[in-house]
N, C-alpha and C positions, 0 to 999 in steps of 0.2 A: 372475510376473505373475498366475498363476491365483489365488494366495493374496490378492494385492492386490485383484483384482476381486471376490473374495468379500467383502472388507471394504467395497469401494465399493458393491456392490449392496445390502448390508445398510444402508449409510449412506443410500442413495437411499430405501429403504423407510422408514427411520426418519424421514427428512426429510418424506416425504409424510404420515406419520401425525401429525406435530405440527401440521398445518394444520387439523385438524378434530377435533371431539369426538363426532361423530355415530356411533352404534352400531347403528342400524337399517338394516342392509344387506339388499339383495335376495338371497335365498338362491340364486337361479338364476344369479348372476354371481359371479366371483371378487372377493374383497374389494378388491384393488388396482384392478380395473376400475371398481368402484362409486365408489371414492374419486376416481379420475381423472375420471369423468363428472361427479360432483358439483362438484369443484373448478373444472372448466373450463366449467361451465354458466352461471356468472354473472361479472360484472365483479369483484365483491368476491372471489370464489373465485380467479380468475386473479391478482388483485392479491396475495392472500395467499400464493400459490405464489411469486410474484416476491419478495415480502418475505422468504420463507424463504431464498431464495438469498443475499440480503444478510445475513441473520442468520448463515448458514454462513460467509460471507466474514469476518465479525467474530469468529469463534471463535478461541480461544487458539492453536490449531494453525496458523492463518493470520494475518490482519492484526490480530487482537485482542491478539497477543503476539509469537509467534515470528518473524513476518516484519516486525515493527515494533520492539517494545520490547527483545527479548532476543537470540534465536539469531543473527539476521542482523547485529545490532550487535556481538555478541561476535566474529564473524568479521571485522569491520572494526576490531578492536582498540579499541573504544570504552571498555571498562571495565578496571579493574585486576583481573585474574584470577590471583592468585598460586598457587603449587603446593598451598597448603592449601585452595583454593577448590573447591567441588563441580563447577565447570564448566571446570576447567583443561585437560582434554583437548580441549574445543571451542576454546578460545582458542589452542591449539597445533596445531590442524588434524589431530588424531587422528580421522579420519573413520570408521574401521572399528570403533570401540569406543564403549561407552555412556559418557556420555549422548548423544554426538554423533550416532551412527547412529540411535538411537531417535528423536531429535528430527527428523532429516532424513527419516526414514521417515514420521513423523506429518504433516509438511508435505506431502510427496508424496501421501500417501493422501487427506488432506483436500482438497487442490487438485483432484486428478483426480475425486474424488467429487463435488465441486461442479460441475465441468465436465460430468459426465454428467447431473447434475440440471438444469443449464442446457440441455443438449441435449434432455432430455425435455420441458422447458418449451416450447422452441421447436417441437418436434414436435407437442405437444398443442395449442398455441395455433393451429396450422394445422389440426389434426384437428377441433377443435371450433369452427369458425368461427361468428361471430355473437354470442358471449358478450360481446365488447367491440366498441365502434364502431371503424371503420377507423383513425381518427387516434390513438386510445388504443392500439390494437393495434400500430401502427407504433412508438410510443414504448416500449412494453413490450418489443417485439422488439429495438429498438435498444439498450436498456439491457442486455438479456441477451447480445447479441452482443459488446458492449463488455466486459462482465464476463468472457466467455469469452476474449477477446483478452488482457485484463489478467492473468488467471491463467496462461494459456499463456506469455505473455511473461516473467513473473517466474519461472516454472519454468525457462525457457531461461536467464535471467540467473543463476539459482542453480546449476542442474545442467549447463547447456550449456557449450560451449567459449568461450574468449575470442574474441568475434566479430570483432574488428578484426585478426585474424591469419589465417594460412592454415587454421586450424582451422575456419573458418566453413563449409567444405565437408564436414566430417566428420559422421558420423551423430551425432545428438544425442538428441532426445526424440520421443515419439509425439504427434500432434495429433489430438484427438478432436472430430468434428463430428456424431456420432450418439450415441444413448443406449444402444446395445447393448454388452454386455460382451465385446467381441472384443478381440483383441490387435493393436493397430495397429503398423505398422512404425516404426522409428526413422528420422526424416527428417534429411537434412543441415540444418545450422542455417540456411543461406541459404534453403532451400525452406520451412522452418518459419516463417521471418520473413515470407515472402510470404503465408502463411495468416493470420498475425497482422494484417498490414496489410489483407488482404482483409476480415476481420471488422470492422476499424475503419472501412474505407471504407463497408461496408454499413450499419454502425451510424450513421455520419454522415448518410447519405442518409435513413435512417429517422427521424432526430431533427431534421430540418429545421424542424419545427413545435414543437420543445421550448418549453414556456412560459418557460424561463429566458431565452430570447433576447430576448423583449419585456418580460417581467415581472420578471426578476431571480430571485434564489435562493429567496425565500420570499414569496409574495404571497397566501397563504391559510392558514387554520388547520388544514386537513385534517380537519375534523370529519365529513366524509362523502366518499364515493368521488369525487364530482364535483370536489372541491377537491384531491384527493390529488396530482395531477400538478403542482400549483402550490406545493406545500409542500416545504421542505427539499430543494431540487433538488441541493444540494451533498452530500447523503447518497445520491444516486442517480447512475448513470452518465449524466449530462446531456450536452448537445451540446458544451459547453466542456471537459468531462472527456475526451470522445473526442478533441477537437483537442489537448488537453494530452498525452494518451497517445500520439497520433500523433507529436507533437514528440519525446517521450522515445524512442519506438521508432525513428524516423528517425535520431536522433542516435546511438543505439546501433548502428545499421546503417551509419553513416558518411555518410548523406545529409544534409549540412548545409543544403542549399537547402530540402529538404522539411521539415526540423526547424525552420528559421527561419520558414518560411511558416506552419506550424501554430502555433508559439508566438506569433507576432504576431497571429493571429486572437484568441487568448485575451487578449493584452496590450491589444488594442483594446477589450476588454470589462472592463478593470480596475475600472471603477466598480461592477461586480457583485461583485467580490471585494476588498472594501475593506481597506486596510492597517490594522493595529492602531494604536492611539493611545497617546500618552504617558500619558493618563489611565488606560488599562488597564495598560500595561506597567510604569509606574513608580509611579503614585499609588494604584492600587487594591490594598489590602492584605488584604481579606477575601475577595473573589470575583473574582480576576483570571482572565481567559481566557488561560491560559498556552499553549494550543495555537494561538493567533491564528486561531480558527476562522472569522472573517470573511474571511480570505484563502484559505480552503480551496475548491478547485475540486471536489475529491471526497475523501470520507473515510468511515470506518465508525464505528458506535457499538457499543462492546463493553460490555454491561451488567455484565460481570465486571471492568471496568477497574480499579476501586479495590481489588478483591481481589488482582489482579496487582500493583498498585502496592505494596500492603502487604507482599506476599510477596518482592518483589525490589528495591524502591527505598527503602522506608521507612527512616528513620534508625535505627529500633530493630532492623533486621535485622543479624545478626552479620556481622563482617568476612569470614567464610568463605563467606558466601552472598549478600551485598549486591552489586548492580550499581552501581558508582560508579567514576569515573576516578581515577587518581593525581592528587593536587592539582597537581603540576607540569605534568602533561600537560594538564589542564583549563585551567590558566592560560595555557599556550602556545597552545591552540586559540583562546581568546578574547582573547589578547594582553593579559591582565590588565586589560581595559577594562570597568569597571563601568557605563559609559554604554550599552553594548550591551544592548538590551532582552532578548535571549536569555540573556545571562549573568546580568544583574541579577535577572531574574524567576524563572528556572528553576533556578538553582544557589545554594544557601544553606547556611551552617553551621547546623545545627539549634540552636534556642534552648534545647533541653532538655539540651544538653551530652553527649548520647550518642555524638556523633561530633565530632571536631575538624576534619573536612574537609567540603567542600561535597558535598551529596547532591542527587539529581535530583528536582525538584518539579513537573516539567512535567505529570505525570499525577496529581498529588495532588488530592484532592477539595476542593470549596469549601463554604462554610457554607450558601449559598442553594441548596437542592436543586432549585429550579425553573429554574435556569440552563440554557438550551438547549444550551450547549456541553459539558455534563457527558457523560462517557463517550466523547467524540469523539477519534478518532485520525486525523490528516490523512494522506492518501495521495498527493494532488496539490495543490500550492499555487501561487499566482500568482508567488511568488518564483522557483520553478524555471523558469517561462517566461522570466523575465528572464535567468536564468543561461544558458538554452539560446540565447536571442537574443544574449547576450554572446559565447558561444563560437562562434557561427556567423557573426558579422559579419566581412566581408572585411577591414575596417579595424579594427585593434586598438583605436584610440582610441574608435571608436564602440561597441565592445564594453564598454569601461570605462564609458562613459556608462550602459549598461544596468545594470552592476554598481552604479553609484552610486545608481541609483533605489532598489535594495534597501537599500543602506547608509544612505541618507537615512531610510528607514522603519524602520531599526534603531538610529537615533540615533548614527550614525557619520559622520565627516567624509568628504568625497569623496577618492577616489584620484586621483592625478595621471594625466594622459593617457598618460604614458610607463610606467605600471605594467605588469608582465608579466601578461597576461590569464590564462594557465593557472595561474600561481602563486596569483593572487588568487581564481580560481574554486575551486581546491582548498581554500583557507582558508574560503571561503563555504560549500561543501558540508559541511565539518567543523562549522561553527558552526550552520548552518540546520536540519539534518535529524537532530539528536540524537533518538533514540527513534522515528524514522520509517522506518528500514530502507533508506535510499538510499545511504549512503556506500560500503558494500561493492561495490555495483553500479557506482558511479562509479569506484572504483579499478580494477575489473575491465575496464570499458569503456576506460579510459585506459591499460591495461596497466601500472599502477603496481605494481611488484613488491615494493618495500620501503617500509614505513611505520613510524611510531612504535609500538613495542611498548606495548600498553596496561598492561603490568605492570612496565615498567622504563624507564630513560632511553635504552635502546638501541633500534635498529630491529629489525624482524622481517620475514622474507620471507613474503608471503601465499601460501598454497596455494589457488589457485582451482579445483583439480581435484576438485570435489565429486562423489563417485561417485553413480551411480544407486543407489537403495535395493536391498538384496539381494532383496526380494520382487519387484522388477522385473527385475534383471539375471540372476537365476538361471534365468529362463524364456526368456531371449533366446538 
């Protein structure tokens, strides 16, 4: 843990320095103290620090790649990773060898580093009162608390026990609510979840005046600080993102009533998260919004997204390195239905002839470089709220109705009221969240032990026992 904190403290210091180019510091004060004072003395400075937290969230070690596009999806058997592939040990759950352990270490370090940054932000916004007006301060703090909850929750989902078993009372992970580099105790998973929900409750209270509630996702150009809070609210932890995350957390904890109530708050605001259209999904051939960003409740922008796409998904990548499913597996997931927007738009056989199978185009760049959805990776979408509502409905037929809303907006016919809800939900999670990092967590929450092997026609037993990184466990 000591080694890990050395990395984290260095990361915090690096994060602070990227927010300013000022070199004229007062000689009588430590450099970090001057930076801190300058940054938290103006609304623009405070905003820049908060922006830095979002930038960190979108780095490749977190949701810019590993927790969305690659590592977490490989654990869910999304891709064909044969024995000749560079990531075969990851696909076969060899957690204690490279590259698996290296990747898991980088996720852990980046997540806790940003958590400490968040805590420093919360402490400093209290310490330097008056730089921002009270209403803006409330929103900034609400966003930061929600981000802290989001990171902690995903750390638990990845490294923690299967929560819906007796393992929920076992020691799991540390929860950090301060910026000091101390070693916090490992908490039982159920106590840890209480802290996640407490942060979300506090965030919800602070975001009661979020501009998204009355104005929608984007009602300003954000050309100055005054308009900032009204712009691109689905790229911030907005009020509905908090409710959506509450729904996800409650469901993971087994509280179906709480999950249903939170999800339906977001569903009631579906007009703010508009479904993609046929024009975009089927007719637009040059600049399609393949991520369906209009449906996004919250997401990140990774400015390195197309570099990552070129490295891991592009058809020109060699078979021993590309991330692409077995053709038969992919056809099974989408039931060979080209009417499905998700299949038709995002999976294509390359026209260049470099591959004879469909490759993943969801994160390919478009011609028009001014499109606002460029670089976007969804982390919470309106479709998931309907899935949660479907799973938590007491009457199965009512749950099917929620599923049918999503299917209608994916160009699919309605399921019969007699359809088996859990069977259909699993199919939907497999179709909907490709490249978004949610399927592994769905399997783990449902205790689904055997799934289709990404590299063969057989099944494989998923190993959910992701160990704590060595830098953490060796000091426990």
